C-alpha positions, 0 to 999 in steps of 0.5 A: 296215525300210521308211522309211514317212515317205519314202513318205507324200508318194506316198500311202502310208497304213495301208491299204497298210502292213497288206498290206505287213507280210509282205513287209517281213519278207522284206526287200522294199520298196514303191514306187508306179507313176508311169509304165507303159511296154511293158516297164518301169515308173517307180517312186517309192520310198524310194530315189528314182525307179527303173526297174523290170521285172516279175519272171518269176514275176509275169508268168507266174503272172498270167492277168488283165492287170489284176492286173499293175501299173498307174499308181497301184498300190503294188508290192513290189520287190527293189532292185538298188542297183548298177544303180539298178533293181528287179524287181517281185515283187507288186502290193498290193491296190488301195484304189480304181480307175477302170476302163472296158471296153476299147475294142472287142468284147472283154469285158475291163476296163481300169484307167485309174488305181489308188488314186485318191481323187478324179477330175476330170471335165473338159469344155470350155466352148468346145464343147457340154457332153456330159452323157451322157459326164459321166454315164458318168464319174460312174457309174464313179467312184461305183461304185469309191468315187472322188469325182467333181468336175466342172471346166468348162474354158476359161472364157475362151472362153465367153460364158455361163459362169454359165448352163452352170454352173447347168445342170451343177449342176442335172443333178448335184446334190450334185457339186462343180462348178468353173469354170477357165481354165488359161491365165489360172490362174483357179479353180486355187487352189480345186482345191488342197483336194482334194490335202490329205493327199497325196490322189491325183487322176485327170484324165479327159475327152475329147481337147482339153478341156484336161487337160494344160494344167490339169495344167501350170498346177497344176504350174507347169511344162511337164511335159506336152506341150500343143498349139499355142495356136491349137488351144486355141481350137478342139477342141485336140489329143490330146497325152497318150499315156500315163498318168503320176502326178506329185507336185503342189507343196505335196502330193498327186499327179495322174494325167494320162490320154489322152483317151478316145474311148470310155467303155463301162461295165465296172461301174456298178450302184451308181454308177447308183443314186447318179447316178439315185437319184431315178429309182430311187425313182420305179420303186419307186412304179410300180403293177407291179413289172415295169413297163417305163415305156412304156404301163403304167397307174400308171407313176410314171416316165411320170407324172413325165415328163408333169408335167415333174418328170423329164426324158425324155432323162435317163430314156432315158440311165438306161435305156441305161446300165442296159442296158449294165451288165446286158449286160456283167454277163451277159457277165462271168458267161458268161466266168467259167463258160467259164474254170471249165469250161476249168480243170476240163478241164485238171485232168481231162487232168492226172489222166488223164496222171498215171494213164497214167504210173502204169500204165506 
């Protein structure tokens, strides 16, 4: 029987235990994916850290790459103690995920981190704050039931910290915002509360905002590679090349992610409602249900903008994100229809082949 107590430090709970029960009866074990490499995985298990490969059945029976193990996933594996390795047989259902559309023209989802409780959205105070990018991160987080927390990093390099803090708090009312300086270890202790109860935190942000430096400060040792100090003062260098789940001293886990040059919406309709609830309330008050909020009479949105109650740039950001979500929803529906058509075509061809063989 699995040693549940040994896995709780890695985030194991009743949710995963319920799905694992059928596998436990077969003598299989559970582990959490710490690192994903091209051909193998590093796992946290009751046996310690293991190297694992996907079983042939899991690899060949899965058409969707997002059903394969990702960092943060809980997997079921067969242990090979003599070789200190394992074969992954299945992936347990995800409680949450943080995902985005894959970069490029393909309509595919990319899992950034699985089974995340909170996401730290980092923005550097020594660069211009990118509110639009933060809005995207938050919409994706809320849509996947992950709590967003904003960290304004490199506070030691900013002369108007308080003004920028107020600006962010006003833009994202109700969201926790923290000022941190990883090099000075300022504000780090305030973040420890998010890890209580073996919670999992994913750290996201653009290249050079200080993600790896922050994680090193929290871990209190140089696990992640970090750029030279000179670059810290400017844009920094994108040093993290893979996702990695790491235990935090005192409890909890943290996932470092590569800097994201592109963050396109994959899902996000519910997240937009959370982020732009005030705008959606105004839309309901418009005189016409099909109001485009341009020149129509009785438009509550235009009225709020003219009165200074709604920032026009923020409304434009909402429209852009909404259009992006709607576009990908349509593409996903079209893709699903094509896949269904291909499936029935294969079934039809198989039926014809079986009929031909019977006649012969």
